[in-house]
C-alpha positions as CSV (number, residue, x, y, z in Angstrom):
1,M,-2.3,-8.4,11.6
2,T,-5.9,-7.7,11.4
3,L,-5.2,-4.0,11.4
4,V,-2.7,-4.4,8.6
5,L,-5.1,-6.6,6.6
6,N,-8.1,-4.0,7.0
7,L,-5.8,-1.2,5.8
8,V,-4.6,-3.2,2.8
9,R,-8.3,-4.0,2.0
10,S,-9.2,-0.3,2.2
11,A,-6.5,0.6,-0.2
12,V,-7.0,-2.2,-2.6
13,A,-10.9,-2.4,-2.7
14,P,-11.4,1.1,-4.6
15,L,-9.0,-0.3,-7.3
16,T,-10.9,-3.4,-7.8
17,R,-13.9,-1.4,-8.8
18,T,-12.2,0.5,-11.7
19,R,-13.1,-0.3,-15.2
20,L,-9.5,-1.3,-16.0
21,F,-9.5,-3.8,-13.2
22,R,-12.8,-5.3,-14.2
23,R,-11.6,-5.8,-17.8
24,A,-8.1,-7.2,-17.0
25,A,-8.9,-9.3,-14.0
26,P,-10.9,-12.1,-15.6
27,V,-8.0,-12.5,-18.1
28,A,-5.0,-12.0,-15.8
29,L,-6.0,-13.6,-12.5
30,P,-6.7,-17.2,-13.4
31,P,-3.1,-17.8,-14.8
32,I,-1.7,-16.3,-11.6
33,E,-3.9,-18.4,-9.5
34,D,-3.1,-21.6,-11.3
35,F,0.7,-20.8,-11.0
36,L,0.5,-20.2,-7.3
37,G,-1.7,-23.4,-6.9
38,V,1.1,-25.4,-8.7
39,V,4.1,-23.9,-6.8
40,S,2.3,-24.2,-3.5
41,G,0.8,-27.7,-3.9
42,G,-2.7,-26.2,-4.0
43,R,-2.3,-24.6,-0.5
44,L,-2.2,-20.9,-1.6
45,Q,-4.8,-18.7,-3.4
46,L,-3.9,-15.1,-4.4
47,S,-7.4,-14.0,-3.4
48,A,-7.0,-15.7,-0.1
49,L,-4.4,-13.2,0.9
50,L,-7.1,-10.6,1.4
51,V,-10.4,-12.4,1.7
52,H,-11.9,-15.8,2.6
53,S,-11.5,-17.9,-0.6
54,L,-12.6,-21.3,-1.7
55,V,-12.5,-23.5,-4.8
56,L,-15.9,-24.6,-5.9
57,H,-16.3,-28.0,-7.8
58,S,-19.6,-27.9,-9.5
59,T,-21.4,-30.0,-12.1
60,G,-22.0,-28.4,-15.4
61,A,-25.7,-27.4,-16.0
62,R,-25.7,-28.4,-19.6
63,T,-22.8,-30.8,-20.0
64,G,-22.6,-32.6,-16.7
65,A,-18.9,-32.1,-16.6
66,A,-16.9,-31.2,-13.6
67,R,-16.2,-27.5,-13.4
68,T,-13.8,-25.7,-11.1
69,T,-14.1,-22.1,-9.9
70,R,-12.2,-19.9,-7.4
71,L,-14.5,-17.7,-5.3
72,M,-14.4,-15.3,-2.5
73,Y,-16.9,-16.3,0.3
74,T,-18.2,-14.6,3.3
75,P,-19.0,-16.5,6.6
76,D,-22.6,-16.1,7.5
77,G,-21.8,-16.6,11.3
78,H,-23.6,-19.9,11.4
79,G,-21.1,-22.2,9.9
80,R,-22.2,-21.5,6.3
81,A,-20.7,-19.5,3.5
82,I,-22.2,-16.8,1.2
83,V,-20.9,-16.6,-2.4
84,A,-21.8,-13.9,-5.0
85,G,-21.9,-14.2,-8.7
86,T,-20.6,-10.8,-9.4
87,S,-18.3,-11.9,-12.4
88,F,-16.4,-8.6,-12.2
89,A,-19.6,-6.6,-12.9
90,R,-20.2,-8.3,-16.3
91,A,-23.6,-8.3,-17.8
92,R,-24.1,-12.0,-17.8
93,H,-24.4,-14.3,-14.8
94,P,-21.4,-16.6,-14.3
95,A,-21.7,-20.2,-15.4
96,W,-21.1,-21.5,-12.0
97,T,-24.4,-20.0,-10.8
98,Y,-26.3,-21.9,-13.4
99,N,-24.5,-25.0,-12.3
100,L,-25.6,-24.6,-8.6
101,I,-29.2,-23.9,-9.6
102,R,-29.3,-27.0,-11.8
103,N,-27.2,-29.2,-9.4
104,P,-27.1,-27.7,-5.8
105,R,-24.9,-30.4,-4.4
106,A,-21.3,-29.5,-4.9
107,V,-17.8,-29.8,-3.3
108,V,-15.5,-27.1,-2.0
109,D,-12.0,-26.9,-1.0
110,V,-11.4,-24.4,1.8
111,R,-8.3,-24.0,3.9
112,G,-6.9,-27.4,3.1
113,R,-10.3,-29.1,3.7
114,R,-12.7,-30.6,1.2
115,L,-16.5,-30.3,2.0
116,T,-19.6,-31.5,0.4
117,V,-22.1,-28.6,0.3
118,V,-25.6,-27.9,-0.8
119,A,-26.3,-24.5,-2.4
120,S,-29.5,-22.5,-2.1
121,L,-30.3,-19.3,-3.9
122,M,-30.9,-16.6,-1.5
123,N,-34.3,-14.8,-1.5
124,R,-35.1,-11.1,-1.2
125,G,-35.4,-11.4,2.6
126,Q,-31.9,-12.9,2.9
127,R,-30.1,-10.7,0.4
128,E,-29.9,-7.5,2.4
129,R,-28.2,-9.1,5.4
130,A,-25.9,-11.0,3.0
131,W,-24.7,-7.9,1.3
132,F,-24.2,-6.1,4.7
133,L,-21.8,-9.0,5.6
134,I,-20.1,-9.1,2.3
135,E,-19.4,-5.4,2.2
136,K,-18.2,-5.5,5.9
137,Q,-15.5,-7.9,4.5
138,W,-14.8,-6.1,1.3
139,P,-16.0,-2.5,1.2
140,G,-18.0,-1.3,-1.7
141,Y,-18.4,-4.8,-3.1
142,R,-22.0,-4.3,-4.1
143,A,-21.0,-1.8,-6.7
144,Y,-20.4,-4.8,-8.9
145,E,-24.1,-5.4,-8.8
146,R,-25.0,-1.8,-9.7
147,N,-22.4,-1.6,-12.5
148,S,-23.5,-5.0,-13.9
149,G,-27.1,-4.0,-14.5
150,R,-28.5,-7.1,-13.1
151,T,-29.5,-8.8,-9.9
152,V,-26.3,-10.6,-8.7
153,R,-27.1,-14.2,-7.6
154,L,-26.3,-14.9,-4.0
155,F,-26.0,-18.5,-2.7
156,L,-25.7,-19.9,0.7
157,L,-23.5,-23.0,1.0
158,R,-24.4,-25.3,3.7
159,P,-21.8,-28.1,4.6
160,V,-23.2,-31.5,4.8
161,A,-20.1,-33.7,4.9
162,E,-16.3,-33.5,5.2
163,S,-13.7,-35.8,3.8
164,P,-11.7,-37.4,5.3
165,R,-12.6,-36.0,8.7
166,G,-13.0,-32.8,10.8
167,T,-15.7,-30.5,12.1
168,V,-17.9,-29.3,9.4
169,G,-19.3,-26.4,11.3
170,T,-16.0,-24.7,11.7
171,A,-15.1,-24.7,8.0
172,F,-16.6,-21.4,7.2
173,R,-15.4,-19.5,10.2
174,R,-16.7,-16.1,11.2
175,S,-13.2,-14.8,12.2
176,D,-11.7,-12.0,10.1
177,K,-8.4,-14.0,9.8
178,T,-7.4,-14.9,6.2
179,D,-4.2,-16.5,4.9
180,F,-2.7,-13.1,4.5
181,G,0.3,-13.9,6.9
182,K,0.8,-17.3,5.4
183,G,0.5,-16.0,2.0
184,V,3.1,-13.2,2.5
185,A,5.4,-15.8,4.0
186,A,4.9,-18.2,1.1
187,I,5.5,-15.5,-1.5
188,A,8.6,-14.4,0.3
189,K,9.8,-17.9,0.4
190,M,9.3,-18.4,-3.4
191,I,11.0,-15.1,-4.1
192,S,14.0,-16.1,-1.9
193,L,14.1,-19.5,-3.7
194,I,14.2,-17.9,-7.1
195,L,16.9,-15.4,-6.0
196,C,19.0,-18.3,-4.6
197,I,18.6,-20.2,-8.0
198,R,19.8,-17.2,-9.9
199,I,22.8,-16.4,-7.6
200,E,23.7,-20.1,-7.6
201,R,23.8,-20.0,-11.5
202,R,26.0,-16.9,-11.5
203,R,28.4,-18.2,-8.8
204,P,32.0,-19.0,-10.0
205,I,32.8,-22.7,-9.8
206,F,36.3,-23.5,-8.7
207,S,38.2,-26.7,-9.7
208,V,40.6,-27.6,-6.9
209,N,43.3,-30.4,-6.6
210,V,46.2,-31.0,-4.3
211,T,48.2,-28.2,-6.0
212,G,45.5,-25.6,-5.5
213,I,43.0,-23.8,-7.8
214,T,43.7,-24.9,-11.2
215,G,40.7,-23.5,-13.1
216,L,37.9,-21.1,-12.9
217,T,34.6,-21.4,-15.0
218,R,31.1,-20.0,-14.9
219,D,27.9,-21.6,-15.8
């Protein structure tokens, strides 16, 4: 499965760096993610099919309101997660980065677990290794920084607590395994369900009594 995943990543990664994708993705992806979240009961993210993904619950820097953001993350190899404020190479820093600077303590949902984390903005000495790990996971990802014309903010998320229980240190695992297999199976199951519903609606309904078939109707 890892070989297949790497091949898919290699094929998809260049497409995500195109101008068309950068324009369309911020508009098209959130509704798709919301739909998958509803039909899967929050267990499936589109991005999680190819990369490690989490849902960040931060506190608004100006409003103090709860904010939710879906992000790709990269395990740092020490039980922590790296997240990058690329925002599809747009010129402005994404709002969630301001939230973490103002309120470093946040909550993340990752692989069915909810963790409290503390975010720290990575310094120059940490950035090069972080980008190396990110691009090892998603080739060419730093092109977003070059195309944005700004220094992308990189954060390290350190778990401090988990609810209701579990081992915090294993949440952001180093393994290259993602939800690719589960995601494909879940999507296939949804497609199968939709097809079954359509077939059922088109299937003839027979009315039968002791004398045999007396009528034929369609929905």
